[in-house]
ZADO-1210 file (C-alpha; in nm, 4 decimals, padded with zeros to 6 digits):
<atoms>
<atom x="00.6245" y="03.3983" z="02.4718" code="MET" pos="1"/>
<atom x="00.7555" y="03.3127" z="02.1267" code="TYR" pos="2"/>
<atom x="00.9932" y="03.5151" z="01.9090" code="SER" pos="3"/>
<atom x="00.9219" y="03.5636" z="01.5368" code="PRO" pos="4"/>
<atom x="01.1627" y="03.2832" z="01.4495" code="ASN" pos="5"/>
<atom x="00.9599" y="03.0424" z="01.6683" code="ASN" pos="6"/>
<atom x="01.2312" y="03.0111" z="01.9315" code="ASN" pos="7"/>
<atom x="01.1167" y="03.0212" z="02.2917" code="MET" pos="8"/>
<atom x="01.2432" y="03.3250" z="02.4842" code="SER" pos="9"/>
<atom x="01.1799" y="03.4868" z="02.8205" code="PHE" pos="10"/>
<atom x="01.0361" y="03.8380" z="02.8584" code="PRO" pos="11"/>
<atom x="01.2788" y="04.1222" z="02.9314" code="PRO" pos="12"/>
<atom x="01.3858" y="04.1127" z="03.2949" code="GLY" pos="13"/>
<atom x="01.3092" y="03.7440" z="03.3249" code="GLY" pos="14"/>
<atom x="01.0186" y="03.5704" z="03.4987" code="CYS" pos="15"/>
<atom x="00.8946" y="03.7563" z="03.8043" code="THR" pos="16"/>
<atom x="00.7379" y="03.4410" z="03.9495" code="SER" pos="17"/>
<atom x="00.7174" y="03.0702" z="03.8741" code="LEU" pos="18"/>
<atom x="00.4539" y="02.8587" z="04.0489" code="ARG" pos="19"/>
<atom x="00.5419" y="02.4918" z="04.0928" code="LEU" pos="20"/>
<atom x="00.3084" y="02.2137" z="04.2097" code="PRO" pos="21"/>
<atom x="00.3435" y="02.1201" z="04.5716" code="VAL" pos="22"/>
<atom x="00.3968" y="01.7540" z="04.6645" code="VAL" pos="23"/>
<atom x="00.2001" y="01.6613" z="04.9766" code="VAL" pos="24"/>
<atom x="00.3506" y="01.3786" z="05.1801" code="THR" pos="25"/>
<atom x="00.1967" y="01.1734" z="05.4590" code="GLY" pos="26"/>
<atom x="-00.1576" y="01.2193" z="05.3340" code="GLN" pos="27"/>
<atom x="-00.3756" y="00.9081" z="05.3329" code="GLU" pos="28"/>
<atom x="-00.5948" y="00.8399" z="05.0343" code="PHE" pos="29"/>
<atom x="-00.9406" y="00.6978" z="05.0934" code="THR" pos="30"/>
<atom x="-01.0962" y="00.4650" z="04.8386" code="HIS" pos="31"/>
<atom x="-01.4698" y="00.5122" z="04.8152" code="VAL" pos="32"/>
<atom x="-01.6907" y="00.2425" z="04.6665" code="ALA" pos="33"/>
<atom x="-01.9761" y="00.3514" z="04.4438" code="ARG" pos="34"/>
<atom x="-02.2816" y="00.1407" z="04.3683" code="SER" pos="35"/>
<atom x="-02.3251" y="00.0986" z="03.9933" code="ARG" pos="36"/>
<atom x="-02.6332" y="-00.1228" z="04.0029" code="ARG" pos="37"/>
<atom x="-02.8751" y="-00.2539" z="04.2612" code="VAL" pos="38"/>
<atom x="-03.0349" y="-00.5934" z="04.2033" code="TYR" pos="39"/>
<atom x="-03.3369" y="-00.5756" z="04.4302" code="ALA" pos="40"/>
<atom x="-03.6747" y="-00.7279" z="04.5151" code="HIS" pos="41"/>
<atom x="-03.5942" y="-01.0846" z="04.4117" code="ALA" pos="42"/>
<atom x="-03.5524" y="-01.2528" z="04.7520" code="HIS" pos="43"/>
<atom x="-03.7858" y="-01.2920" z="05.0479" code="ASP" pos="44"/>
<atom x="-03.5082" y="-01.4194" z="05.2771" code="TYR" pos="45"/>
<atom x="-03.1512" y="-01.3217" z="05.3539" code="HIS" pos="46"/>
<atom x="-02.9104" y="-01.3914" z="05.0674" code="ILE" pos="47"/>
<atom x="-02.6512" y="-01.6468" z="05.1778" code="ASN" pos="48"/>
<atom x="-02.4313" y="-01.6643" z="04.8672" code="SER" pos="49"/>
<atom x="-02.3486" y="-01.4972" z="04.5362" code="ILE" pos="50"/>
<atom x="-02.1437" y="-01.6547" z="04.2569" code="SER" pos="51"/>
<atom x="-02.0235" y="-01.5182" z="03.9228" code="ASN" pos="52"/>
<atom x="-02.0559" y="-01.7323" z="03.6112" code="ASN" pos="53"/>
<atom x="-01.7554" y="-01.8122" z="03.3956" code="SER" pos="54"/>
<atom x="-01.9382" y="-01.6650" z="03.0945" code="ASP" pos="55"/>
<atom x="-01.8757" y="-01.3180" z="03.2391" code="GLY" pos="56"/>
<atom x="-02.2381" y="-01.2192" z="03.1776" code="GLU" pos="57"/>
<atom x="-02.4460" y="-01.3772" z="03.4542" code="THR" pos="58"/>
<atom x="-02.4375" y="-01.4545" z="03.8251" code="PHE" pos="59"/>
<atom x="-02.6557" y="-01.6277" z="04.0835" code="ILE" pos="60"/>
<atom x="-02.7880" y="-01.5222" z="04.4212" code="SER" pos="61"/>
<atom x="-02.9253" y="-01.7720" z="04.6717" code="ALA" pos="62"/>
<atom x="-03.1373" y="-01.7507" z="04.9841" code="ASP" pos="63"/>
<atom x="-03.2812" y="-02.0250" z="05.2042" code="ASP" pos="64"/>
<atom x="-03.5428" y="-02.1346" z="04.9496" code="LEU" pos="65"/>
<atom x="-03.4522" y="-02.0006" z="04.6059" code="ARG" pos="66"/>
<atom x="-03.1657" y="-01.9493" z="04.3645" code="ILE" pos="67"/>
<atom x="-03.2007" y="-01.6708" z="04.1082" code="ASN" pos="68"/>
<atom x="-03.0055" y="-01.6172" z="03.7871" code="LEU" pos="69"/>
<atom x="-02.9194" y="-01.2582" z="03.6908" code="TRP" pos="70"/>
<atom x="-02.7692" y="-01.0840" z="03.3930" code="ASN" pos="71"/>
<atom x="-02.5062" y="-00.8316" z="03.5001" code="LEU" pos="72"/>
<atom x="-02.6539" y="-00.5684" z="03.2684" code="GLU" pos="73"/>
<atom x="-03.0173" y="-00.6157" z="03.3790" code="ILE" pos="74"/>
<atom x="-03.0900" y="-00.5249" z="03.7389" code="SER" pos="75"/>
<atom x="-03.4702" y="-00.5276" z="03.7369" code="ASN" pos="76"/>
<atom x="-03.5283" y="-00.8876" z="03.6278" code="GLN" pos="77"/>
<atom x="-03.4010" y="-01.2292" z="03.7345" code="SER" pos="78"/>
<atom x="-03.4918" y="-01.5900" z="03.6616" code="PHE" pos="79"/>
<atom x="-03.5744" y="-01.8356" z="03.9362" code="ASN" pos="80"/>
<atom x="-03.3814" y="-02.1556" z="03.8610" code="ILE" pos="81"/>
<atom x="-03.4141" y="-02.3438" z="04.1926" code="VAL" pos="82"/>
<atom x="-03.7125" y="-02.3306" z="04.4264" code="ASP" pos="83"/>
<atom x="-03.7371" y="-02.5647" z="04.7257" code="VAL" pos="84"/>
<atom x="-04.0287" y="-02.3852" z="04.8931" code="LYS" pos="85"/>
<atom x="-04.3102" y="-02.6340" z="04.9610" code="PRO" pos="86"/>
<atom x="-04.6750" y="-02.5493" z="04.9109" code="ALA" pos="87"/>
<atom x="-04.7175" y="-02.5676" z="05.2885" code="ASN" pos="88"/>
<atom x="-04.4273" y="-02.4228" z="05.4895" code="MET" pos="89"/>
<atom x="-04.4980" y="-02.6761" z="05.7627" code="GLU" pos="90"/>
<atom x="-04.3656" y="-02.9399" z="05.5216" code="ASP" pos="91"/>
<atom x="-04.0275" y="-02.7672" z="05.4893" code="LEU" pos="92"/>
<atom x="-03.7510" y="-03.0140" z="05.5743" code="THR" pos="93"/>
<atom x="-03.4360" y="-02.8481" z="05.4410" code="GLU" pos="94"/>
<atom x="-03.3061" y="-02.5121" z="05.3216" code="VAL" pos="95"/>
<atom x="-03.0376" y="-02.3984" z="05.0794" code="ILE" pos="96"/>
<atom x="-02.7173" y="-02.3015" z="05.2594" code="THR" pos="97"/>
<atom x="-02.4748" y="-02.2156" z="04.9771" code="CYS" pos="98"/>
<atom x="-02.4510" y="-02.2074" z="04.5975" code="ALA" pos="99"/>
<atom x="-02.1623" y="-02.1717" z="04.3537" code="GLU" pos="100"/>
<atom x="-02.1044" y="-02.1858" z="03.9782" code="PHE" pos="101"/>
<atom x="-01.8617" y="-02.4307" z="03.8224" code="HIS" pos="102"/>
<atom x="-01.5315" y="-02.2498" z="03.7474" code="PRO" pos="103"/>
<atom x="-01.5313" y="-02.3340" z="03.3746" code="THR" pos="104"/>
<atom x="-01.8679" y="-02.4870" z="03.2748" code="HIS" pos="105"/>
<atom x="-02.1150" y="-02.1995" z="03.2603" code="CYS" pos="106"/>
<atom x="-02.4146" y="-02.4358" z="03.2585" code="ASN" pos="107"/>
<atom x="-02.3222" y="-02.6157" z="03.5823" code="THR" pos="108"/>
<atom x="-02.3639" y="-02.5090" z="03.9431" code="LEU" pos="109"/>
<atom x="-02.3801" y="-02.6757" z="04.2822" code="ALA" pos="110"/>
<atom x="-02.5765" y="-02.5929" z="04.5938" code="TYR" pos="111"/>
<atom x="-02.5723" y="-02.7392" z="04.9437" code="SER" pos="112"/>
<atom x="-02.8474" y="-02.7915" z="05.1973" code="SER" pos="113"/>
<atom x="-02.9061" y="-02.8081" z="05.5706" code="SER" pos="114"/>
<atom x="-02.9366" y="-03.1871" z="05.5421" code="LYS" pos="115"/>
<atom x="-02.5720" y="-03.2230" z="05.4436" code="GLY" pos="116"/>
<atom x="-02.6311" y="-03.2856" z="05.0736" code="THR" pos="117"/>
<atom x="-02.4756" y="-03.1222" z="04.7686" code="ILE" pos="118"/>
<atom x="-02.6709" y="-03.1120" z="04.4450" code="ARG" pos="119"/>
<atom x="-02.5148" y="-03.0583" z="04.1043" code="LEU" pos="120"/>
<atom x="-02.7524" y="-02.9125" z="03.8459" code="ILE" pos="121"/>
<atom x="-02.7331" y="-02.8473" z="03.4719" code="ASP" pos="122"/>
<atom x="-02.9040" y="-02.5304" z="03.3494" code="LEU" pos="123"/>
<atom x="-02.9563" y="-02.6892" z="03.0088" code="ARG" pos="124"/>
<atom x="-03.2019" y="-02.9469" z="03.1433" code="GLN" pos="125"/>
<atom x="-03.4920" y="-02.7122" z="03.2121" code="SER" pos="126"/>
<atom x="-03.5770" y="-02.3545" z="03.3030" code="ALA" pos="127"/>
<atom x="-03.6581" y="-02.4542" z="03.6621" code="LEU" pos="128"/>
<atom x="-03.4012" y="-02.7064" z="03.7828" code="CYS" pos="129"/>
<atom x="-03.6202" y="-02.9143" z="04.0133" code="ASP" pos="130"/>
<atom x="-03.4165" y="-03.2249" z="03.9388" code="ASN" pos="131"/>
<atom x="-03.0453" y="-03.2532" z="04.0049" code="HIS" pos="132"/>
<atom x="-02.7889" y="-03.4136" z="03.7793" code="ALA" pos="133"/>
<atom x="-02.5952" y="-03.5601" z="04.0735" code="LYS" pos="134"/>
<atom x="-02.6444" y="-03.5856" z="04.4479" code="LEU" pos="135"/>
<atom x="-02.3505" y="-03.5994" z="04.6885" code="PHE" pos="136"/>
<atom x="-02.4113" y="-03.7144" z="05.0447" code="GLU" pos="137"/>
<atom x="-02.2424" y="-03.9295" z="05.3049" code="GLU" pos="138"/>
<atom x="-02.4575" y="-04.2054" z="05.4444" code="HIS" pos="139"/>
<atom x="-02.4841" y="-04.2366" z="05.8206" code="GLU" pos="140"/>
<atom x="-02.3214" y="-04.5236" z="06.0011" code="ALA" pos="141"/>
<atom x="-02.5782" y="-04.7619" z="06.1558" code="PRO" pos="142"/>
<atom x="-02.6692" y="-04.6638" z="06.5108" code="GLY" pos="143"/>
<atom x="-02.4790" y="-04.3347" z="06.5004" code="SER" pos="144"/>
<atom x="-02.7774" y="-04.0992" z="06.4789" code="ARG" pos="145"/>
<atom x="-02.8436" y="-03.8579" z="06.7641" code="SER" pos="146"/>
<atom x="-03.0327" y="-03.5344" z="06.8258" code="PHE" pos="147"/>
<atom x="-02.7366" y="-03.3364" z="06.6879" code="PHE" pos="148"/>
<atom x="-02.6701" y="-03.5495" z="06.3802" code="THR" pos="149"/>
<atom x="-02.8674" y="-03.3391" z="06.1338" code="GLU" pos="150"/>
<atom x="-02.7570" y="-03.0083" z="06.2888" code="ILE" pos="151"/>
<atom x="-02.3845" y="-03.0745" z="06.2561" code="ILE" pos="152"/>
<atom x="-02.4336" y="-03.2296" z="05.9100" code="ALA" pos="153"/>
<atom x="-02.5645" y="-02.9012" z="05.7679" code="SER" pos="154"/>
<atom x="-02.3213" y="-02.7746" z="05.5030" code="VAL" pos="155"/>
<atom x="-02.2167" y="-02.4160" z="05.5724" code="SER" pos="156"/>
<atom x="-01.9954" y="-02.3621" z="05.2660" code="ASP" pos="157"/>
<atom x="-01.8884" y="-02.5237" z="04.9392" code="ILE" pos="158"/>
<atom x="-01.6088" y="-02.4354" z="04.6997" code="LYS" pos="159"/>
<atom x="-01.5149" y="-02.5746" z="04.3593" code="PHE" pos="160"/>
<atom x="-01.1509" y="-02.6544" z="04.2980" code="ALA" pos="161"/>
<atom x="-00.9909" y="-02.4669" z="04.0087" code="ARG" pos="162"/>
<atom x="-00.9741" y="-02.7901" z="03.8088" code="ASP" pos="163"/>
<atom x="-01.3541" y="-02.8109" z="03.8266" code="GLY" pos="164"/>
<atom x="-01.3463" y="-03.1769" z="03.9215" code="ARG" pos="165"/>
<atom x="-01.3579" y="-03.1501" z="04.2997" code="HIS" pos="166"/>
<atom x="-01.5848" y="-02.9770" z="04.5515" code="ILE" pos="167"/>
<atom x="-01.4826" y="-02.8908" z="04.9065" code="LEU" pos="168"/>
<atom x="-01.7593" y="-02.8722" z="05.1664" code="SER" pos="169"/>
<atom x="-01.7615" y="-02.7669" z="05.5299" code="ARG" pos="170"/>
<atom x="-02.0047" y="-02.8825" z="05.7955" code="ASP" pos="171"/>
<atom x="-01.9770" y="-02.8085" z="06.1658" code="TYR" pos="172"/>
<atom x="-01.7228" y="-03.0774" z="06.2507" code="MET" pos="173"/>
<atom x="-01.5474" y="-03.1676" z="05.9255" code="THR" pos="174"/>
<atom x="-01.4167" y="-03.0730" z="05.5845" code="LEU" pos="175"/>
<atom x="-01.5068" y="-03.3080" z="05.3014" code="LYS" pos="176"/>
<atom x="-01.3538" y="-03.3335" z="04.9553" code="LEU" pos="177"/>
<atom x="-01.5773" y="-03.4689" z="04.6795" code="TRP" pos="178"/>
<atom x="-01.4971" y="-03.5956" z="04.3317" code="ASP" pos="179"/>
<atom x="-01.7642" y="-03.5030" z="04.0761" code="LEU" pos="180"/>
<atom x="-01.7112" y="-03.8396" z="03.9099" code="ASN" pos="181"/>
<atom x="-01.7816" y="-04.0319" z="04.2312" code="MET" pos="182"/>
<atom x="-02.1039" y="-03.9500" z="04.4137" code="ASP" pos="183"/>
<atom x="-02.0955" y="-04.2490" z="04.6490" code="SER" pos="184"/>
<atom x="-01.9142" y="-04.0521" z="04.9185" code="GLY" pos="185"/>
<atom x="-01.6312" y="-03.8051" z="04.9841" code="PRO" pos="186"/>
<atom x="-01.2814" y="-03.8979" z="04.8741" code="VAL" pos="187"/>
<atom x="-01.1368" y="-03.7433" z="05.1913" code="ALA" pos="188"/>
<atom x="-01.2690" y="-03.6289" z="05.5286" code="THR" pos="189"/>
<atom x="-01.0754" y="-03.3954" z="05.7580" code="PHE" pos="190"/>
<atom x="-01.1641" y="-03.3585" z="06.1250" code="GLN" pos="191"/>
<atom x="-01.1524" y="-02.9892" z="06.2200" code="VAL" pos="192"/>
<atom x="-01.2238" y="-02.9815" z="06.5949" code="HIS" pos="193"/>
<atom x="-01.3213" y="-03.3302" z="06.7020" code="GLU" pos="194"/>
<atom x="-01.2502" y="-03.2417" z="07.0677" code="TYR" pos="195"/>
<atom x="-01.5796" y="-03.0461" z="07.0668" code="LEU" pos="196"/>
<atom x="-01.7963" y="-03.3511" z="07.0005" code="ARG" pos="197"/>
<atom x="-01.8518" y="-03.4308" z="07.3720" code="PRO" pos="198"/>
<atom x="-01.9596" y="-03.0662" z="07.4203" code="LYS" pos="199"/>
<atom x="-02.2382" y="-03.0565" z="07.1615" code="LEU" pos="200"/>
<atom x="-02.5041" y="-03.0008" z="07.4288" code="CYS" pos="201"/>
<atom x="-02.3276" y="-02.6885" z="07.5535" code="ASP" pos="202"/>
<atom x="-02.2691" y="-02.5688" z="07.1971" code="LEU" pos="203"/>
<atom x="-02.6389" y="-02.6109" z="07.1256" code="TYR" pos="204"/>
<atom x="-02.7405" y="-02.4181" z="07.4362" code="GLU" pos="205"/>
<atom x="-02.5297" y="-02.1137" z="07.3417" code="ASN" pos="206"/>
<atom x="-02.6087" y="-02.1426" z="06.9658" code="ASP" pos="207"/>
<atom x="-02.2433" y="-02.1961" z="06.8723" code="SER" pos="208"/>
<atom x="-02.3426" y="-02.5169" z="06.6967" code="ILE" pos="209"/>
<atom x="-02.5094" y="-02.3004" z="06.4296" code="PHE" pos="210"/>
<atom x="-02.1902" y="-02.1065" z="06.3433" code="ASP" pos="211"/>
<atom x="-02.1201" y="-02.0997" z="05.9695" code="LYS" pos="212"/>
<atom x="-01.7535" y="-02.1640" z="05.8903" code="PHE" pos="213"/>
<atom x="-01.6197" y="-02.1095" z="05.5393" code="GLU" pos="214"/>
<atom x="-01.3620" y="-02.3204" z="05.3563" code="CYS" pos="215"/>
<atom x="-01.1135" y="-02.2686" z="05.0737" code="CYS" pos="216"/>
<atom x="-00.8725" y="-02.4558" z="04.8466" code="LEU" pos="217"/>
<atom x="-00.5280" y="-02.3622" z="04.7223" code="SER" pos="218"/>
<atom x="-00.4902" y="-02.2809" z="04.3549" code="GLY" pos="219"/>
<atom x="-00.3015" y="-02.6057" z="04.2886" code="ASP" pos="220"/>
<atom x="-00.5691" y="-02.8073" z="04.4701" code="GLY" pos="221"/>
<atom x="-00.3152" y="-02.9688" z="04.7046" code="LEU" pos="222"/>
<atom x="-00.4260" y="-02.7977" z="05.0264" code="HIS" pos="223"/>
<atom x="-00.7526" y="-02.7028" z="05.1926" code="VAL" pos="224"/>
<atom x="-00.8218" y="-02.4713" z="05.4872" code="ALA" pos="225"/>
<atom x="-01.0996" y="-02.3717" z="05.7230" code="THR" pos="226"/>
<atom x="-01.1496" y="-02.1814" z="06.0479" code="GLY" pos="227"/>
<atom x="-01.2308" y="-02.2828" z="06.4028" code="SER" pos="228"/>
<atom x="-01.2625" y="-02.1272" z="06.7476" code="TYR" pos="229"/>
<atom x="-01.0033" y="-01.9281" z="06.9441" code="SER" pos="230"/>
<atom x="-00.9228" y="-01.7541" z="06.6120" code="ASN" pos="231"/>
<atom x="-00.7587" y="-02.0729" z="06.4879" code="LEU" pos="232"/>
<atom x="-00.7568" y="-02.2025" z="06.1329" code="PHE" pos="233"/>
<atom x="-00.6482" y="-02.5386" z="06.0009" code="ARG" pos="234"/>
<atom x="-00.4656" y="-02.6305" z="05.6812" code="VAL" pos="235"/>
<atom x="-00.4688" y="-02.9866" z="05.5438" code="PHE" pos="236"/>
<atom x="-00.2872" y="-03.1568" z="05.2605" code="GLY" pos="237"/>
<atom x="-00.5337" y="-03.3381" z="05.0380" code="CYS" pos="238"/>
<atom x="-00.3158" y="-03.5365" z="04.7995" code="SER" pos="239"/>
<atom x="-00.3441" y="-03.9150" z="04.8534" code="PRO" pos="240"/>
<atom x="00.0043" y="-03.9443" z="05.0044" code="GLU" pos="241"/>
<atom x="-00.0162" y="-03.6263" z="05.2137" code="SER" pos="242"/>
<atom x="-00.0082" y="-03.6337" z="05.5959" code="VAL" pos="243"/>
<atom x="-00.0057" y="-03.2556" z="05.6405" code="GLU" pos="244"/>
<atom x="-00.2325" y="-03.0962" z="05.9011" code="ALA" pos="245"/>
<atom x="-00.1394" y="-02.7663" z="06.0626" code="SER" pos="246"/>
<atom x="-00.3190" y="-02.5392" z="06.3073" code="THR" pos="247"/>
<atom x="-00.2365" y="-02.1687" z="06.3273" code="LEU" pos="248"/>
<atom x="-00.3771" y="-01.8734" z="06.5159" code="GLU" pos="249"/>
<atom x="-00.4935" y="-01.5602" z="06.3350" code="ALA" pos="250"/>
<atom x="-00.2759" y="-01.3081" z="06.5187" code="SER" pos="251"/>
<atom x="00.0443" y="-01.1103" z="06.4719" code="ARG" pos="252"/>
<atom x="00.2301" y="-01.4162" z="06.5972" code="ASN" pos="253"/>
<atom x="00.0515" y="-01.7219" z="06.4556" code="PRO" pos="254"/>
<atom x="00.2819" y="-01.9582" z="06.6490" code="MET" pos="255"/>
<atom x="00.2297" y="-01.7757" z="06.9817" code="ARG" pos="256"/>
<atom x="00.0313" y="-02.0492" z="07.1504" code="ARG" pos="257"/>
<atom x="00.2858" y="-02.3103" z="07.0552" code="GLN" pos="258"/>
<atom x="00.5805" y="-02.1101" z="07.1874" code="VAL" pos="259"/>
<atom x="00.4029" y="-02.0097" z="07.5089" code="ALA" pos="260"/>
<atom x="00.4076" y="-02.3597" z="07.6549" code="ASP" pos="261"/>
<atom x="00.6477" y="-02.5976" z="07.4772" code="PRO" pos="262"/>
<atom x="00.5585" y="-02.8794" z="07.7152" code="ALA" pos="263"/>
<atom x="00.2020" y="-02.8780" z="07.5903" code="ARG" pos="264"/>
<atom x="00.1224" y="-03.0722" z="07.2709" code="PRO" pos="265"/>
<atom x="00.1995" y="-02.8582" z="06.9680" code="ALA" pos="266"/>
<atom x="-00.0823" y="-02.7128" z="06.7614" code="ARG" pos="267"/>
<atom x="00.0959" y="-02.8076" z="06.4413" code="THR" pos="268"/>
<atom x="-00.0083" y="-03.1604" z="06.3619" code="LEU" pos="269"/>
<atom x="00.1930" y="-03.4096" z="06.1659" code="THR" pos="270"/>
<atom x="-00.0353" y="-03.7114" z="06.1882" code="GLY" pos="271"/>
<atom x="-00.2511" y="-03.8272" z="05.9002" code="ALA" pos="272"/>
<atom x="-00.6125" y="-03.7220" z="05.9269" code="VAL" pos="273"/>
<atom x="-00.7557" y="-03.8671" z="05.6095" code="ARG" pos="274"/>
<atom x="-01.0636" y="-04.0711" z="05.6996" code="ARG" pos="275"/>
<atom x="-00.9451" y="-04.0791" z="06.0604" code="GLY" pos="276"/>
<atom x="-00.9909" y="-03.9053" z="06.3932" code="GLY" pos="277"/>
<atom x="-00.8113" y="-03.5904" z="06.4904" code="GLU" pos="278"/>
<atom x="-00.5240" y="-03.6121" z="06.7388" code="ASN" pos="279"/>
<atom x="-00.7235" y="-03.5754" z="07.0589" code="THR" pos="280"/>
<atom x="-00.4249" y="-03.4318" z="07.2482" code="SER" pos="281"/>
<atom x="-00.4925" y="-03.1043" z="07.0700" code="VAL" pos="282"/>
<atom x="-00.7275" y="-02.9082" z="07.2978" code="ASP" pos="283"/>
<atom x="-00.8335" y="-03.2275" z="07.4702" code="ALA" pos="284"/>
<atom x="-00.6460" y="-03.1640" z="07.7960" code="SER" pos="285"/>
<atom x="-00.5607" y="-02.8234" z="07.9278" code="GLY" pos="286"/>
<atom x="-00.6069" y="-02.6059" z="07.6205" code="ASN" pos="287"/>
<atom x="-00.9121" y="-02.3877" z="07.6561" code="SER" pos="288"/>
<atom x="-01.1381" y="-02.3118" z="07.3605" code="CYS" pos="289"/>
<atom x="-01.2735" y="-01.9582" z="07.3301" code="ASP" pos="290"/>
<atom x="-01.6112" y="-01.9825" z="07.1565" code="LEU" pos="291"/>
<atom x="-01.6453" y="-01.6050" z="07.1390" code="SER" pos="292"/>
<atom x="-01.3477" y="-01.5692" z="06.9048" code="THR" pos="293"/>
<atom x="-01.4224" y="-01.7606" z="06.5875" code="LYS" pos="294"/>
<atom x="-01.2587" y="-01.7508" z="06.2467" code="LEU" pos="295"/>
<atom x="-01.5505" y="-01.7805" z="06.0073" code="LEU" pos="296"/>
<atom x="-01.4110" y="-01.6182" z="05.6912" code="HIS" pos="297"/>
<atom x="-01.0973" y="-01.6990" z="05.4958" code="LEU" pos="298"/>
<atom x="-00.9873" y="-01.7127" z="05.1330" code="ALA" pos="299"/>
<atom x="-00.6939" y="-01.8636" z="04.9418" code="TRP" pos="300"/>
<atom x="-00.5230" y="-01.6636" z="04.6682" code="HIS" pos="301"/>
<atom x="-00.6147" y="-01.8169" z="04.3289" code="PRO" pos="302"/>
<atom x="-00.2521" y="-01.8468" z="04.2112" code="THR" pos="303"/>
<atom x="-00.0197" y="-01.7716" z="04.5040" code="GLU" pos="304"/>
<atom x="00.0299" y="-01.9738" z="04.8200" code="ASN" pos="305"/>
<atom x="-00.1234" y="-01.7167" z="05.0555" code="SER" pos="306"/>
<atom x="-00.4343" y="-01.7098" z="05.2760" code="ILE" pos="307"/>
<atom x="-00.6377" y="-01.4132" z="05.4004" code="ALA" pos="308"/>
<atom x="-00.8157" y="-01.4673" z="05.7334" code="CYS" pos="309"/>
<atom x="-01.0688" y="-01.2379" z="05.9009" code="ALA" pos="310"/>
<atom x="-01.0651" y="-01.2490" z="06.2808" code="ALA" pos="311"/>
<atom x="-01.2833" y="-00.9980" z="06.4683" code="ALA" pos="312"/>
<atom x="-01.2075" y="-00.6582" z="06.3085" code="ASN" pos="313"/>
<atom x="-00.8656" y="-00.7560" z="06.1694" code="SER" pos="314"/>
<atom x="-00.7486" y="-00.9121" z="05.8452" code="LEU" pos="315"/>
<atom x="-00.4407" y="-01.1359" z="05.8539" code="TYR" pos="316"/>
<atom x="-00.2405" y="-01.2490" z="05.5522" code="MET" pos="317"/>
<atom x="-00.0281" y="-01.5636" z="05.5630" code="TYR" pos="318"/>
<atom x="00.2208" y="-01.6794" z="05.3046" code="TYR" pos="319"/>
<atom x="00.3969" y="-02.0155" z="05.3018" code="ALA" pos="320"/>
</atoms>
């Protein structure tokens, strides 16, 4: 109520009631995701990877045989840029396992295959990128081929480093770091769980050999990480002078297995692993390996030194 001189005043007798908002405490808020667009009917097989382009306008989706390029604003049309499907499916020798855009060059992307190769392609070359600009693969040592050679060579994940010069790849047994300027072979190889090599027959029988482990790099490019069995994940230093190699468990107490039996070899490694074998004392004698608990998914924060790991139905965050 206002008086004629525009000064606020209360009615005679004052306010009979004044209703104030009530603050509710202890109530949980639920975030609900809403689908804004659906990009459908472009793949005949399960999509194995999606990657945003640095141009902020396009992204790719990849399945076993094709990679499609999409515009974020157009959901009913895509462009097929890679197609490895042969005319006769009986002639199929490899499939696409992962694809990712270069972090800064919007015309460049890389994709990996079940044969252990990584192909770098340039979208400016042609509409359908049948030919690659570079091919990255590690040649087999003479006499080392076995029934499992091609299976464990299949690349399950690739990641570009933030500098755009290096690619990290993960196959069943190793992590490999590649320099885009040197396609003759990886610049570093890290053994993840070498103690499993004598058990490849058993791993094949229970299909564990086909598990797809992801990999990640730190924002500064000095460390790489990947998962393993028993909810373990490994972190390696990848600078030329680095000898770092640590193994941690995704649990509330990541050092639990080390503390439980101090007489047993520690799971934190200090030996160099670049281009060499893993310390076979780790899980080689006495330490059991639980194949049913596997750490397949993990991600490194782009700027901070922290890792998120998904183990079973839990998410663990680690900061160093």
